[in-house]
N, CA, C and O atoms as a CHARMM CRD file, in Angstrom:
* protein
*
  356
    1    1 MET  N      4.01600  37.21500 -77.91300 PROA 1      0.00000
    2    1 MET  CA     3.89900  35.78900 -77.59100 PROA 1      0.00000
    3    1 MET  C      4.93000  35.05600 -78.45200 PROA 1      0.00000
    4    1 MET  O      5.02800  35.26900 -79.66100 PROA 1      0.00000
    5    2 THR  N      5.66300  34.22100 -77.81300 PROA 2      0.00000
    6    2 THR  CA     6.66200  33.42600 -78.54000 PROA 2      0.00000
    7    2 THR  C      5.98600  32.22900 -79.18900 PROA 2      0.00000
    8    2 THR  O      4.92800  31.79700 -78.73000 PROA 2      0.00000
    9    3 PRO  N      6.56300  31.69800 -80.22500 PROA 3      0.00000
   10    3 PRO  CA     5.96300  30.53200 -80.87600 PROA 3      0.00000
   11    3 PRO  C      5.85400  29.33000 -79.94400 PROA 3      0.00000
   12    3 PRO  O      4.91800  28.53900 -80.05900 PROA 3      0.00000
   13    4 GLU  N      6.80400  29.18700 -79.02300 PROA 4      0.00000
   14    4 GLU  CA     6.76400  28.07100 -78.10100 PROA 4      0.00000
   15    4 GLU  C      5.56100  28.10400 -77.19300 PROA 4      0.00000
   16    4 GLU  O      4.95000  27.06900 -76.92700 PROA 4      0.00000
   17    5 VAL  N      5.20900  29.29800 -76.70700 PROA 5      0.00000
   18    5 VAL  CA     4.04600  29.45900 -75.84600 PROA 5      0.00000
   19    5 VAL  C      2.78100  29.15400 -76.64200 PROA 5      0.00000
   20    5 VAL  O      1.88700  28.46400 -76.15200 PROA 5      0.00000
   21    6 PHE  N      2.70700  29.66000 -77.85000 PROA 6      0.00000
   22    6 PHE  CA     1.53700  29.41200 -78.69700 PROA 6      0.00000
   23    6 PHE  C      1.37300  27.92600 -78.97800 PROA 6      0.00000
   24    6 PHE  O      0.27000  27.38800 -78.88800 PROA 6      0.00000
   25    7 VAL  N      2.45900  27.27400 -79.31300 PROA 7      0.00000
   26    7 VAL  CA     2.39100  25.82500 -79.62400 PROA 7      0.00000
   27    7 VAL  C      1.96900  25.04300 -78.36800 PROA 7      0.00000
   28    7 VAL  O      1.18000  24.10300 -78.46600 PROA 7      0.00000
   29    8 GLU  N      2.47400  25.41200 -77.22800 PROA 8      0.00000
   30    8 GLU  CA     2.08500  24.72300 -75.99200 PROA 8      0.00000
   31    8 GLU  C      0.60300  24.92200 -75.67000 PROA 8      0.00000
   32    8 GLU  O     -0.08000  23.97000 -75.29200 PROA 8      0.00000
   33    9 LEU  N      0.11000  26.12500 -75.81500 PROA 9      0.00000
   34    9 LEU  CA    -1.32100  26.38500 -75.56800 PROA 9      0.00000
   35    9 LEU  C     -2.19600  25.65100 -76.54900 PROA 9      0.00000
   36    9 LEU  O     -3.22500  25.08900 -76.17400 PROA 9      0.00000
   37   10 PHE  N     -1.79600  25.65200 -77.80200 PROA 10     0.00000
   38   10 PHE  CA    -2.56900  24.97000 -78.85000 PROA 10     0.00000
   39   10 PHE  C     -2.54800  23.45200 -78.62100 PROA 10     0.00000
   40   10 PHE  O     -3.57600  22.79000 -78.76300 PROA 10     0.00000
   41   11 ARG  N     -1.39700  22.91000 -78.27200 PROA 11     0.00000
   42   11 ARG  CA    -1.29700  21.48300 -78.01100 PROA 11     0.00000
   43   11 ARG  C     -2.14400  21.05500 -76.83700 PROA 11     0.00000
   44   11 ARG  O     -2.81800  20.02600 -76.88900 PROA 11     0.00000
   45   12 ASP  N     -2.11300  21.85300 -75.76100 PROA 12     0.00000
   46   12 ASP  CA    -2.93700  21.55800 -74.59800 PROA 12     0.00000
   47   12 ASP  C     -4.42200  21.59400 -74.93200 PROA 12     0.00000
   48   12 ASP  O     -5.18400  20.74500 -74.47000 PROA 12     0.00000
   49   13 ALA  N     -4.83800  22.57600 -75.73500 PROA 13     0.00000
   50   13 ALA  CA    -6.23000  22.68500 -76.10900 PROA 13     0.00000
   51   13 ALA  C     -6.66200  21.50400 -76.96400 PROA 13     0.00000
   52   13 ALA  O     -7.74300  20.95400 -76.75300 PROA 13     0.00000
   53   14 LEU  N     -5.83700  21.10400 -77.92500 PROA 14     0.00000
   54   14 LEU  CA    -6.19600  19.95100 -78.77700 PROA 14     0.00000
   55   14 LEU  C     -6.26200  18.67400 -77.95500 PROA 14     0.00000
   56   14 LEU  O     -7.15800  17.85400 -78.15800 PROA 14     0.00000
   57   15 TRP  N     -5.32900  18.49400 -77.03400 PROA 15     0.00000
   58   15 TRP  CA    -5.32200  17.29300 -76.19600 PROA 15     0.00000
   59   15 TRP  C     -6.57900  17.23100 -75.33000 PROA 15     0.00000
   60   15 TRP  O     -7.18700  16.17200 -75.18000 PROA 15     0.00000
   61   16 MET  N     -6.96100  18.37500 -74.76400 PROA 16     0.00000
   62   16 MET  CA    -8.13300  18.41200 -73.91300 PROA 16     0.00000
   63   16 MET  C     -9.39400  18.10900 -74.73100 PROA 16     0.00000
   64   16 MET  O    -10.25400  17.35600 -74.27700 PROA 16     0.00000
   65   17 VAL  N     -9.50800  18.67300 -75.90100 PROA 17     0.00000
   66   17 VAL  CA   -10.66600  18.40300 -76.77000 PROA 17     0.00000
   67   17 VAL  C    -10.71200  16.92800 -77.15400 PROA 17     0.00000
   68   17 VAL  O    -11.78100  16.31900 -77.15900 PROA 17     0.00000
   69   18 LEU  N     -9.57600  16.36500 -77.47000 PROA 18     0.00000
   70   18 LEU  CA    -9.52000  14.93400 -77.84400 PROA 18     0.00000
   71   18 LEU  C     -9.98000  14.04600 -76.69800 PROA 18     0.00000
   72   18 LEU  O    -10.76000  13.11900 -76.91700 PROA 18     0.00000
   73   19 ILE  N     -9.52400  14.30400 -75.51000 PROA 19     0.00000
   74   19 ILE  CA    -9.92200  13.49500 -74.34100 PROA 19     0.00000
   75   19 ILE  C    -11.42000  13.65500 -74.07200 PROA 19     0.00000
   76   19 ILE  O    -12.10800  12.67300 -73.79300 PROA 19     0.00000
   77   20 MET  N    -11.92400  14.88100 -74.15300 PROA 20     0.00000
   78   20 MET  CA   -13.35000  15.10500 -73.85400 PROA 20     0.00000
   79   20 MET  C    -14.26000  14.48400 -74.90000 PROA 20     0.00000
   80   20 MET  O    -15.31900  13.95500 -74.56500 PROA 20     0.00000
   81   21 VAL  N    -13.85900  14.54300 -76.15900 PROA 21     0.00000
   82   21 VAL  CA   -14.67100  13.93500 -77.21800 PROA 21     0.00000
   83   21 VAL  C    -14.64400  12.42000 -77.10300 PROA 21     0.00000
   84   21 VAL  O    -15.66800  11.76600 -77.30100 PROA 21     0.00000
   85   22 CYS  N    -13.49100  11.85700 -76.78700 PROA 22     0.00000
   86   22 CYS  CA   -13.40700  10.39300 -76.66500 PROA 22     0.00000
   87   22 CYS  C    -14.26000   9.89200 -75.50000 PROA 22     0.00000
   88   22 CYS  O    -14.78600   8.78000 -75.56100 PROA 22     0.00000
   89   23 ALA  N    -14.40500  10.67800 -74.46100 PROA 23     0.00000
   90   23 ALA  CA   -15.23100  10.24700 -73.32600 PROA 23     0.00000
   91   23 ALA  C    -16.70600  10.11400 -73.74000 PROA 23     0.00000
   92   23 ALA  O    -17.45000   9.37100 -73.10000 PROA 23     0.00000
   93   24 ILE  N    -17.13000  10.79700 -74.76500 PROA 24     0.00000
   94   24 ILE  CA   -18.50300  10.73400 -75.25100 PROA 24     0.00000
   95   24 ILE  C    -18.64900   9.74700 -76.40000 PROA 24     0.00000
   96   24 ILE  O    -19.62300   8.99600 -76.45500 PROA 24     0.00000
   97   25 ILE  N    -17.69300   9.74400 -77.31100 PROA 25     0.00000
   98   25 ILE  CA   -17.79200   8.96300 -78.54400 PROA 25     0.00000
   99   25 ILE  C    -17.52800   7.46400 -78.31200 PROA 25     0.00000
  100   25 ILE  O    -18.20800   6.63300 -78.91300 PROA 25     0.00000
  101   26 VAL  N    -16.57300   7.10600 -77.47000 PROA 26     0.00000
  102   26 VAL  CA   -16.18900   5.69900 -77.30900 PROA 26     0.00000
  103   26 VAL  C    -17.33900   4.85100 -76.78900 PROA 26     0.00000
  104   26 VAL  O    -17.57000   3.78100 -77.35300 PROA 26     0.00000
  105   27 PRO  N    -18.08200   5.24600 -75.75200 PROA 27     0.00000
  106   27 PRO  CA   -19.22000   4.40900 -75.34500 PROA 27     0.00000
  107   27 PRO  C    -20.26400   4.24800 -76.46200 PROA 27     0.00000
  108   27 PRO  O    -20.81800   3.16500 -76.65100 PROA 27     0.00000
  109   28 SER  N    -20.51800   5.31800 -77.18300 PROA 28     0.00000
  110   28 SER  CA   -21.48300   5.23900 -78.28700 PROA 28     0.00000
  111   28 SER  C    -20.97900   4.30700 -79.37800 PROA 28     0.00000
  112   28 SER  O    -21.75200   3.55300 -79.96700 PROA 28     0.00000
  113   29 LEU  N    -19.68100   4.36200 -79.64300 PROA 29     0.00000
  114   29 LEU  CA   -19.08000   3.46700 -80.64100 PROA 29     0.00000
  115   29 LEU  C    -19.21400   2.00400 -80.22700 PROA 29     0.00000
  116   29 LEU  O    -19.56100   1.15500 -81.04800 PROA 29     0.00000
  117   30 LEU  N    -18.94300   1.71000 -78.96800 PROA 30     0.00000
  118   30 LEU  CA   -19.03200   0.33300 -78.48300 PROA 30     0.00000
  119   30 LEU  C    -20.46900  -0.20500 -78.53400 PROA 30     0.00000
  120   30 LEU  O    -20.69600  -1.35000 -78.92700 PROA 30     0.00000
  121   31 ILE  N    -21.42400   0.62300 -78.13800 PROA 31     0.00000
  122   31 ILE  CA   -22.82600   0.18800 -78.18700 PROA 31     0.00000
  123   31 ILE  C    -23.24800   0.02000 -79.65400 PROA 31     0.00000
  124   31 ILE  O    -23.98000  -0.91400 -79.98100 PROA 31     0.00000
  125   32 GLY  N    -22.80300   0.89600 -80.51900 PROA 32     0.00000
  126   32 GLY  CA   -23.11600   0.74800 -81.95100 PROA 32     0.00000
  127   32 GLY  C    -22.58100  -0.56400 -82.51100 PROA 32     0.00000
  128   32 GLY  O    -23.24600  -1.21500 -83.31700 PROA 32     0.00000
  129   33 LEU  N    -21.39000  -0.94800 -82.09000 PROA 33     0.00000
  130   33 LEU  CA   -20.79700  -2.19800 -82.52300 PROA 33     0.00000
  131   33 LEU  C    -21.58300  -3.39600 -82.02800 PROA 33     0.00000
  132   33 LEU  O    -21.82500  -4.33800 -82.78100 PROA 33     0.00000
  133   34 VAL  N    -21.98600  -3.36500 -80.75900 PROA 34     0.00000
  134   34 VAL  CA   -22.77500  -4.45400 -80.19200 PROA 34     0.00000
  135   34 VAL  C    -24.10800  -4.58200 -80.91100 PROA 34     0.00000
  136   34 VAL  O    -24.53800  -5.68900 -81.23400 PROA 34     0.00000
  137   35 VAL  N    -24.76500  -3.45200 -81.16300 PROA 35     0.00000
  138   35 VAL  CA   -26.06200  -3.46700 -81.85000 PROA 35     0.00000
  139   35 VAL  C    -25.88500  -3.95000 -83.28200 PROA 35     0.00000
  140   35 VAL  O    -26.72700  -4.69900 -83.77800 PROA 35     0.00000
  141   36 ALA  N    -24.83400  -3.55200 -83.95000 PROA 36     0.00000
  142   36 ALA  CA   -24.59800  -3.99900 -85.32300 PROA 36     0.00000
  143   36 ALA  C    -24.37800  -5.52300 -85.37900 PROA 36     0.00000
  144   36 ALA  O    -24.88800  -6.19900 -86.27300 PROA 36     0.00000
  145   37 ILE  N    -23.61900  -6.04200 -84.42200 PROA 37     0.00000
  146   37 ILE  CA   -23.43300  -7.49400 -84.37600 PROA 37     0.00000
  147   37 ILE  C    -24.74900  -8.21000 -84.10200 PROA 37     0.00000
  148   37 ILE  O    -25.02600  -9.25600 -84.68900 PROA 37     0.00000
  149   38 PHE  N    -25.55600  -7.64700 -83.21200 PROA 38     0.00000
  150   38 PHE  CA   -26.86600  -8.22700 -82.91100 PROA 38     0.00000
  151   38 PHE  C    -27.75600  -8.19400 -84.16900 PROA 38     0.00000
  152   38 PHE  O    -28.42900  -9.17700 -84.48200 PROA 38     0.00000
  153   39 GLN  N    -27.75400  -7.07800 -84.87300 PROA 39     0.00000
  154   39 GLN  CA   -28.57100  -6.96900 -86.10500 PROA 39     0.00000
  155   39 GLN  C    -28.07700  -7.95300 -87.16800 PROA 39     0.00000
  156   39 GLN  O    -28.88800  -8.55700 -87.86900 PROA 39     0.00000
  157   40 ALA  N    -26.79900  -8.11700 -87.29400 PROA 40     0.00000
  158   40 ALA  CA   -26.27700  -9.05800 -88.27900 PROA 40     0.00000
  159   40 ALA  C    -26.60800 -10.50800 -87.90900 PROA 40     0.00000
  160   40 ALA  O    -26.86500 -11.33700 -88.78300 PROA 40     0.00000
  161   41 ALA  N    -26.59700 -10.79700 -86.63400 PROA 41     0.00000
  162   41 ALA  CA   -26.88500 -12.16400 -86.18500 PROA 41     0.00000
  163   41 ALA  C    -28.36400 -12.52400 -86.31500 PROA 41     0.00000
  164   41 ALA  O    -28.71300 -13.67700 -86.56400 PROA 41     0.00000
  165   42 THR  N    -29.23100 -11.51600 -86.14000 PROA 42     0.00000
  166   42 THR  CA   -30.66900 -11.79400 -86.17500 PROA 42     0.00000
  167   42 THR  C    -31.33100 -11.35000 -87.46300 PROA 42     0.00000
  168   42 THR  O    -32.53200 -11.56600 -87.63000 PROA 42     0.00000
  169   43 SER  N    -30.60200 -10.74300 -88.37400 PROA 43     0.00000
  170   43 SER  CA   -31.14100 -10.23700 -89.64900 PROA 43     0.00000
  171   43 SER  C    -32.23300  -9.19800 -89.43100 PROA 43     0.00000
  172   43 SER  O    -33.14400  -9.08300 -90.25100 PROA 43     0.00000
  173   44 ILE  N    -32.15900  -8.45100 -88.35600 PROA 44     0.00000
  174   44 ILE  CA   -33.08700  -7.34100 -88.13600 PROA 44     0.00000
  175   44 ILE  C    -32.42600  -6.05700 -88.64300 PROA 44     0.00000
  176   44 ILE  O    -31.32200  -5.71100 -88.22200 PROA 44     0.00000
  177   45 ASN  N    -33.10400  -5.36500 -89.54000 PROA 45     0.00000
  178   45 ASN  CA   -32.54900  -4.13900 -90.11900 PROA 45     0.00000
  179   45 ASN  C    -33.38300  -2.90700 -89.77900 PROA 45     0.00000
  180   45 ASN  O    -33.68600  -2.09400 -90.65200 PROA 45     0.00000
  181   46 GLU  N    -33.74000  -2.78000 -88.54600 PROA 46     0.00000
  182   46 GLU  CA   -34.53000  -1.63700 -88.08300 PROA 46     0.00000
  183   46 GLU  C    -33.59400  -0.50300 -87.70200 PROA 46     0.00000
  184   46 GLU  O    -32.67800  -0.69600 -86.90200 PROA 46     0.00000
  185   47 GLN  N    -33.81900   0.69400 -88.27700 PROA 47     0.00000
  186   47 GLN  CA   -32.93200   1.80800 -88.03900 PROA 47     0.00000
  187   47 GLN  C    -33.01300   2.32200 -86.59700 PROA 47     0.00000
  188   47 GLN  O    -32.00500   2.73000 -86.02100 PROA 47     0.00000
  189   48 THR  N    -34.22200   2.29900 -86.01800 PROA 48     0.00000
  190   48 THR  CA   -34.34400   2.78600 -84.65700 PROA 48     0.00000
  191   48 THR  C    -33.62300   1.88700 -83.65400 PROA 48     0.00000
  192   48 THR  O    -33.23900   2.34300 -82.57700 PROA 48     0.00000
  193   49 LEU  N    -33.43900   0.62900 -83.99900 PROA 49     0.00000
  194   49 LEU  CA   -32.72100  -0.28800 -83.11300 PROA 49     0.00000
  195   49 LEU  C    -31.25700   0.11700 -83.00200 PROA 49     0.00000
  196   49 LEU  O    -30.63500  -0.11900 -81.96700 PROA 49     0.00000
  197   50 SER  N    -30.70600   0.70800 -84.02200 PROA 50     0.00000
  198   50 SER  CA   -29.30300   1.12800 -83.95500 PROA 50     0.00000
  199   50 SER  C    -29.16800   2.56500 -83.41000 PROA 50     0.00000
  200   50 SER  O    -28.15600   2.90400 -82.79700 PROA 50     0.00000
  201   51 PHE  N    -30.18200   3.39300 -83.63600 PROA 51     0.00000
  202   51 PHE  CA   -30.07200   4.78500 -83.23500 PROA 51     0.00000
  203   51 PHE  C    -30.38900   5.02400 -81.76000 PROA 51     0.00000
  204   51 PHE  O    -29.67300   5.76100 -81.08300 PROA 51     0.00000
  205   52 LEU  N    -31.43300   4.41800 -81.27400 PROA 52     0.00000
  206   52 LEU  CA   -31.91200   4.68000 -79.91000 PROA 52     0.00000
  207   52 LEU  C    -30.91300   4.27100 -78.83300 PROA 52     0.00000
  208   52 LEU  O    -30.68900   5.06300 -77.91700 PROA 52     0.00000
  209   53 PRO  N    -30.28900   3.07900 -78.87900 PROA 53     0.00000
  210   53 PRO  CA   -29.29600   2.75500 -77.84400 PROA 53     0.00000
  211   53 PRO  C    -28.09100   3.70100 -77.85800 PROA 53     0.00000
  212   53 PRO  O    -27.57200   4.06900 -76.80400 PROA 53     0.00000
  213   54 ARG  N    -27.65200   4.09100 -79.05800 PROA 54     0.00000
  214   54 ARG  CA   -26.50200   5.03300 -79.12500 PROA 54     0.00000
  215   54 ARG  C    -26.87800   6.37100 -78.54000 PROA 54     0.00000
  216   54 ARG  O    -26.07700   6.99200 -77.84100 PROA 54     0.00000
  217   55 LEU  N    -28.09200   6.82700 -78.81500 PROA 55     0.00000
  218   55 LEU  CA   -28.55000   8.10800 -78.25200 PROA 55     0.00000
  219   55 LEU  C    -28.61800   8.03600 -76.73000 PROA 55     0.00000
  220   55 LEU  O    -28.17500   8.96000 -76.04900 PROA 55     0.00000
  221   56 ILE  N    -29.15100   6.98000 -76.20600 PROA 56     0.00000
  222   56 ILE  CA   -29.26400   6.82700 -74.75700 PROA 56     0.00000
  223   56 ILE  C    -27.89400   6.74800 -74.09500 PROA 56     0.00000
  224   56 ILE  O    -27.66700   7.37100 -73.05800 PROA 56     0.00000
  225   57 VAL  N    -26.98300   5.98700 -74.69100 PROA 57     0.00000
  226   57 VAL  CA   -25.63500   5.85400 -74.11700 PROA 57     0.00000
  227   57 VAL  C    -24.88100   7.19100 -74.21100 PROA 57     0.00000
  228   57 VAL  O    -24.13300   7.54100 -73.29800 PROA 57     0.00000
  229   58 THR  N    -25.07000   7.91800 -75.27800 PROA 58     0.00000
  230   58 THR  CA   -24.43100   9.22200 -75.40800 PROA 58     0.00000
  231   58 THR  C    -24.92700  10.18200 -74.33300 PROA 58     0.00000
  232   58 THR  O    -24.14000  10.89000 -73.70400 PROA 58     0.00000
  233   59 LEU  N    -26.22900  10.19500 -74.13300 PROA 59     0.00000
  234   59 LEU  CA   -26.79200  11.07000 -73.08800 PROA 59     0.00000
  235   59 LEU  C    -26.32800  10.65300 -71.69600 PROA 59     0.00000
  236   59 LEU  O    -26.03600  11.50600 -70.85800 PROA 59     0.00000
  237   60 LEU  N    -26.25700   9.34100 -71.44400 PROA 60     0.00000
  238   60 LEU  CA   -25.75200   8.87200 -70.14600 PROA 60     0.00000
  239   60 LEU  C    -24.26000   9.23500 -69.97200 PROA 60     0.00000
  240   60 LEU  O    -23.83300   9.59100 -68.87400 PROA 60     0.00000
  241   61 ALA  N    -23.48500   9.14300 -71.04200 PROA 61     0.00000
  242   61 ALA  CA   -22.07500   9.50500 -70.95000 PROA 61     0.00000
  243   61 ALA  C    -21.93500  11.02000 -70.69200 PROA 61     0.00000
  244   61 ALA  O    -21.08200  11.44400 -69.91300 PROA 61     0.00000
  245   62 LEU  N    -22.76800  11.81500 -71.34400 PROA 62     0.00000
  246   62 LEU  CA   -22.74600  13.25000 -71.07000 PROA 62     0.00000
  247   62 LEU  C    -23.06900  13.54400 -69.61900 PROA 62     0.00000
  248   62 LEU  O    -22.41600  14.38100 -68.99500 PROA 62     0.00000
  249   63 MET  N    -24.05900  12.87100 -69.07800 PROA 63     0.00000
  250   63 MET  CA   -24.43400  13.08600 -67.67100 PROA 63     0.00000
  251   63 MET  C    -23.31900  12.59200 -66.74900 PROA 63     0.00000
  252   63 MET  O    -23.03300  13.23900 -65.74100 PROA 63     0.00000
  253   64 ALA  N    -22.69200  11.47500 -67.06500 PROA 64     0.00000
  254   64 ALA  CA   -21.65900  10.91900 -66.21800 PROA 64     0.00000
  255   64 ALA  C    -20.37100  11.74500 -66.22100 PROA 64     0.00000
  256   64 ALA  O    -19.71200  11.89300 -65.19200 PROA 64     0.00000
  257   65 PHE  N    -20.02700  12.27600 -67.38300 PROA 65     0.00000
  258   65 PHE  CA   -18.75600  12.99200 -67.51500 PROA 65     0.00000
  259   65 PHE  C    -18.88300  14.51800 -67.49900 PROA 65     0.00000
  260   65 PHE  O    -17.88300  15.21100 -67.69200 PROA 65     0.00000
  261   66 ALA  N    -20.07300  15.05300 -67.27600 PROA 66     0.00000
  262   66 ALA  CA   -20.25700  16.51400 -67.33000 PROA 66     0.00000
  263   66 ALA  C    -19.43100  17.20500 -66.24300 PROA 66     0.00000
  264   66 ALA  O    -18.77900  18.21200 -66.52300 PROA 66     0.00000
  265   67 HSD  N    -19.44300  16.70000 -65.03600 PROA 67     0.00000
  266   67 HSD  CA   -18.68500  17.32500 -63.96400 PROA 67     0.00000
  267   67 HSD  C    -17.18700  17.29600 -64.26100 PROA 67     0.00000
  268   67 HSD  O    -16.48900  18.29100 -64.06700 PROA 67     0.00000
  269   68 TRP  N    -16.70800  16.16400 -64.72600 PROA 68     0.00000
  270   68 TRP  CA   -15.28600  16.00300 -65.03600 PROA 68     0.00000
  271   68 TRP  C    -14.86400  16.92000 -66.18400 PROA 68     0.00000
  272   68 TRP  O    -13.79100  17.52100 -66.13200 PROA 68     0.00000
  273   69 MET  N    -15.70800  17.03200 -67.22600 PROA 69     0.00000
  274   69 MET  CA   -15.39600  17.91400 -68.34600 PROA 69     0.00000
  275   69 MET  C    -15.37600  19.37500 -67.93200 PROA 69     0.00000
  276   69 MET  O    -14.50800  20.13600 -68.35900 PROA 69     0.00000
  277   70 THR  N    -16.32900  19.76400 -67.10400 PROA 70     0.00000
  278   70 THR  CA   -16.35100  21.12000 -66.60000 PROA 70     0.00000
  279   70 THR  C    -15.12400  21.43800 -65.77900 PROA 70     0.00000
  280   70 THR  O    -14.56100  22.52800 -65.87700 PROA 70     0.00000
  281   71 GLN  N    -14.71200  20.47500 -64.96600 PROA 71     0.00000
  282   71 GLN  CA   -13.50100  20.65900 -64.16900 PROA 71     0.00000
  283   71 GLN  C    -12.25900  20.78700 -65.05800 PROA 71     0.00000
  284   71 GLN  O    -11.37900  21.60200 -64.78200 PROA 71     0.00000
  285   72 MET  N    -12.18800  19.98100 -66.12700 PROA 72     0.00000
  286   72 MET  CA   -11.05000  20.08300 -67.04700 PROA 72     0.00000
  287   72 MET  C    -11.02100  21.44100 -67.73100 PROA 72     0.00000
  288   72 MET  O     -9.96100  22.05600 -67.85300 PROA 72     0.00000
  289   73 LEU  N    -12.18000  21.90800 -68.17600 PROA 73     0.00000
  290   73 LEU  CA   -12.24600  23.22500 -68.82800 PROA 73     0.00000
  291   73 LEU  C    -11.82300  24.33700 -67.86600 PROA 73     0.00000
  292   73 LEU  O    -11.07000  25.23800 -68.23400 PROA 73     0.00000
  293   74 MET  N    -12.31500  24.26000 -66.64000 PROA 74     0.00000
  294   74 MET  CA   -11.95000  25.30000 -65.66700 PROA 74     0.00000
  295   74 MET  C    -10.44500  25.30100 -65.39500 PROA 74     0.00000
  296   74 MET  O     -9.83800  26.36900 -65.31800 PROA 74     0.00000
  297   75 GLU  N     -9.83800  24.12800 -65.25000 PROA 75     0.00000
  298   75 GLU  CA    -8.40800  24.06100 -65.03500 PROA 75     0.00000
  299   75 GLU  C     -7.63200  24.61100 -66.22000 PROA 75     0.00000
  300   75 GLU  O     -6.60600  25.26600 -66.04100 PROA 75     0.00000
  301   76 TYR  N     -8.11700  24.34700 -67.43800 PROA 76     0.00000
  302   76 TYR  CA    -7.44700  24.89100 -68.61900 PROA 76     0.00000
  303   76 TYR  C     -7.53700  26.39500 -68.67500 PROA 76     0.00000
  304   76 TYR  O     -6.55400  27.07200 -68.97700 PROA 76     0.00000
  305   77 PHE  N     -8.73700  26.93400 -68.38100 PROA 77     0.00000
  306   77 PHE  CA    -8.88700  28.37000 -68.39900 PROA 77     0.00000
  307   77 PHE  C     -8.08300  29.05200 -67.30000 PROA 77     0.00000
  308   77 PHE  O     -7.55100  30.14200 -67.51200 PROA 77     0.00000
  309   78 TYR  N     -7.98700  28.41900 -66.11600 PROA 78     0.00000
  310   78 TYR  CA    -7.12300  28.94600 -65.07000 PROA 78     0.00000
  311   78 TYR  C     -5.67600  28.97500 -65.52800 PROA 78     0.00000
  312   78 TYR  O     -4.96600  29.94700 -65.27100 PROA 78     0.00000
  313   79 SER  N     -5.23100  27.93100 -66.19800 PROA 79     0.00000
  314   79 SER  CA    -3.85400  27.89900 -66.65200 PROA 79     0.00000
  315   79 SER  C     -3.59200  28.96500 -67.71900 PROA 79     0.00000
  316   79 SER  O     -2.49400  29.51600 -67.79700 PROA 79     0.00000
  317   80 ILE  N     -4.60900  29.25100 -68.53900 PROA 80     0.00000
  318   80 ILE  CA    -4.45500  30.30800 -69.54100 PROA 80     0.00000
  319   80 ILE  C     -4.35900  31.67700 -68.85400 PROA 80     0.00000
  320   80 ILE  O     -3.55600  32.51900 -69.25500 PROA 80     0.00000
  321   81 VAL  N     -5.17400  31.89600 -67.82600 PROA 81     0.00000
  322   81 VAL  CA    -5.13300  33.15100 -67.09700 PROA 81     0.00000
  323   81 VAL  C     -3.78100  33.30900 -66.40400 PROA 81     0.00000
  324   81 VAL  O     -3.23700  34.41300 -66.35600 PROA 81     0.00000
  325   82 GLU  N     -3.23800  32.22400 -65.87000 PROA 82     0.00000
  326   82 GLU  CA    -1.92400  32.28000 -65.22700 PROA 82     0.00000
  327   82 GLU  C     -0.82200  32.57900 -66.23900 PROA 82     0.00000
  328   82 GLU  O      0.17300  33.22100 -65.90300 PROA 82     0.00000
  329   83 ARG  N     -0.99600  32.11700 -67.47700 PROA 83     0.00000
  330   83 ARG  CA     0.01100  32.34300 -68.51300 PROA 83     0.00000
  331   83 ARG  C     -0.22000  33.64600 -69.27100 PROA 83     0.00000
  332   83 ARG  O      0.51700  33.94000 -70.21200 PROA 83     0.00000
  333   84 LEU  N     -1.19900  34.41700 -68.89600 PROA 84     0.00000
  334   84 LEU  CA    -1.52100  35.62900 -69.62500 PROA 84     0.00000
  335   84 LEU  C     -0.32700  36.57900 -69.79400 PROA 84     0.00000
  336   84 LEU  O     -0.16900  37.13800 -70.87900 PROA 84     0.00000
  337   85 PRO  N      0.50700  36.78700 -68.79000 PROA 85     0.00000
  338   85 PRO  CA     1.68700  37.63300 -69.01500 PROA 85     0.00000
  339   85 PRO  C      2.61500  37.11200 -70.10200 PROA 85     0.00000
  340   85 PRO  O      3.19700  37.90400 -70.84400 PROA 85     0.00000
  341   86 GLN  N      2.76300  35.78700 -70.21100 PROA 86     0.00000
  342   86 GLN  CA     3.59600  35.21700 -71.25200 PROA 86     0.00000
  343   86 GLN  C      2.94900  35.43200 -72.63200 PROA 86     0.00000
  344   86 GLN  O      3.64300  35.65300 -73.62400 PROA 86     0.00000
  345   87 VAL  N      1.65600  35.36600 -72.67500 PROA 87     0.00000
  346   87 VAL  CA     0.95900  35.49200 -73.96200 PROA 87     0.00000
  347   87 VAL  C      0.99200  36.92300 -74.46200 PROA 87     0.00000
  348   87 VAL  O      1.13600  37.16000 -75.66100 PROA 87     0.00000
  349   88 LEU  N      0.85900  37.88500 -73.54800 PROA 88     0.00000
  350   88 LEU  CA     0.77800  39.28200 -73.93800 PROA 88     0.00000
  351   88 LEU  C      2.13600  39.87800 -74.29200 PROA 88     0.00000
  352   88 LEU  O      2.21900  40.78900 -75.11600 PROA 88     0.00000
  353   89 TYR  N      3.21200  39.36400 -73.66700 PROA 89     0.00000
  354   89 TYR  CA     4.52800  39.98500 -73.88800 PROA 89     0.00000
  355   89 TYR  C      5.48700  39.02900 -74.51500 PROA 89     0.00000
  356   89 TYR  O      6.63700  39.38700 -74.77000 PROA 89     0.00000
């Protein structure tokens, strides 16, 4: 395997992981920000008020993006199988 092929495979894997993680983390981050602003405005310091909405949004994001993430993973694995001769020799 040449270094160029390795770098390309590694770069593609990191990019895919970054995109998939952002699809889950960004909605949770936005809801956490909204809840934090609400807590600061109302002086409510309840921990479950900040945890429960983020948990629900994260689960909803997982359900919404599960098909897309599976499709991305399958396309990546297909591309690795297609590049297998380059990797082995």
